[in-house]
C-alpha positions in Angstrom: 219.1 50.1 25.4 219.9 46.4 26.1 217.0 44.1 26.9 217.7 40.8 28.7 215.0 38.1 29.1 215.5 35.5 31.8 213.8 32.2 31.3 213.3 29.4 33.9 212.2 26.1 32.5 211.3 27.8 29.2 209.0 30.3 30.9 209.8 34.0 30.9 210.7 34.9 34.5 211.7 38.5 34.1 213.0 41.1 31.7 215.7 43.7 32.3 216.0 46.9 30.3 219.4 48.6 30.8 220.3 52.0 29.5 223.8 52.9 28.3 225.5 56.0 26.8 228.9 56.4 25.2 231.0 59.5 25.9 233.2 61.4 23.4 236.3 59.4 24.6 234.4 56.1 23.8 233.8 55.0 27.4 230.3 53.4 28.0 228.3 54.6 31.0 225.5 52.7 32.8 222.6 55.1 33.2 220.0 52.8 34.8 217.9 49.7 34.5 214.4 48.4 35.1 213.4 44.8 35.7 209.8 43.6 35.1 208.1 40.3 35.6 205.2 39.0 33.5 203.3 38.0 36.7 203.5 38.9 40.4 206.7 37.7 42.0 208.1 37.7 45.6 211.5 38.6 44.1 212.7 42.2 44.5 213.0 43.7 41.1 215.8 46.2 40.5 215.1 49.7 39.1 217.2 52.9 39.1 217.8 55.8 36.8 220.8 58.2 36.9 219.6 61.6 38.2 216.6 60.2 40.1 216.6 59.9 43.9 220.4 60.6 44.1 221.4 57.8 41.7 224.5 58.6 39.6 225.8 56.9 36.4 228.9 54.7 36.5 231.3 53.2 34.0 230.1 50.1 32.3 233.2 49.6 30.0 236.3 51.6 29.3 237.0 52.6 25.7 240.4 51.0 26.0 240.2 48.4 28.7 243.5 47.2 30.2 243.9 44.1 32.4 243.8 45.2 36.1 241.9 48.4 35.5 239.1 48.8 38.1 235.9 50.9 38.1 232.6 51.3 39.9 229.2 51.1 38.3 226.3 53.5 39.0 225.5 54.3 42.7 222.5 55.3 44.7 219.2 53.9 45.9 218.3 50.7 44.0 221.8 50.3 42.6 223.7 47.1 43.5 227.1 48.2 44.8 230.0 46.5 43.0 233.7 46.9 42.1 234.5 45.8 38.6 238.0 44.8 37.3 239.2 44.0 33.8 240.4 40.4 34.1 241.3 39.6 30.5 241.1 41.1 26.9 241.2 39.5 23.5 239.3 36.4 24.4 237.1 34.4 22.0 233.7 33.4 23.5 231.2 30.9 21.9 227.6 31.0 23.0 224.3 30.1 21.4 224.2 33.5 19.6 227.5 33.0 17.9 231.3 33.1 18.3 232.8 36.5 19.3 236.5 37.3 19.2 238.1 40.1 21.0 236.0 39.9 24.2 236.8 41.6 27.4 236.3 39.6 30.7 235.1 41.6 33.6 234.9 40.4 37.3 232.4 42.2 39.4 232.8 41.8 43.1 229.7 42.6 45.2 230.4 45.1 48.0 227.4 43.9 50.1 229.6 41.8 52.5 229.3 38.5 50.6 232.3 39.1 48.3 230.4 37.3 45.6 232.1 37.6 42.1 230.2 37.6 38.9 232.1 37.0 35.6 231.0 38.7 32.4 232.3 38.8 28.8 231.7 41.7 26.5 232.2 41.6 22.7 233.2 44.7 20.6 230.1 46.2 18.9 227.8 43.7 20.6 228.0 44.1 24.4 227.3 41.3 27.0 227.6 37.8 25.5 228.1 35.7 28.6 227.7 36.1 32.3 228.3 33.6 35.1 227.0 34.5 38.5 228.7 33.6 41.8 226.2 30.7 42.2 227.1 29.3 38.8 224.0 30.6 37.0 224.9 31.1 33.3 223.3 33.8 31.1 224.3 33.9 27.5 223.4 35.7 24.3 220.9 33.7 22.2 220.5 36.0 19.2 221.2 39.5 18.0 218.2 41.5 16.8 218.6 43.0 13.3 221.5 40.7 12.3 
C-alpha cells in the first residue's frame, strides 16, 4: 500500500491510497486506488479495485525495465486510461525525502484525447519519488515511514 497526501497551501486537500502486488517474476501490478478528501469537494475522486465492476489490474513497473518498453496500467470503470513508456533508467533524483540513485523514469500518456504526458521517477526499493504532471504540478517524496 502506498499513501500519497496532497497539500495545497499547507492544507491537506486529498489522500490517495494505492494498492500494489509483486508477481513471482518481480513485476509490480497496480491493483486499485482510492482517493479521499478531508472535507466535501467538487473534484471527482478516483476509486477502483481490480475484480470489481470489470476493473482489471495492470503493470505498474517491470521487474527489469528497459528504455522504450511500454505497458498499460489497470483498466475498467474509474481507471484513468494511459499508456506508459520507460523513458530512462539509472537516473539519480534528489527530492525533499532524499537522494535516490538508480531511478526509472516513466512517461504516462493520457488516452483521453488530450495526449497529456505525466513524468514519474521510481526508486528501487522505494517506489514513486517524483512526479511532474502535464500542467507542471510537481509531487515529490517528503519522507519515508519507518526509515
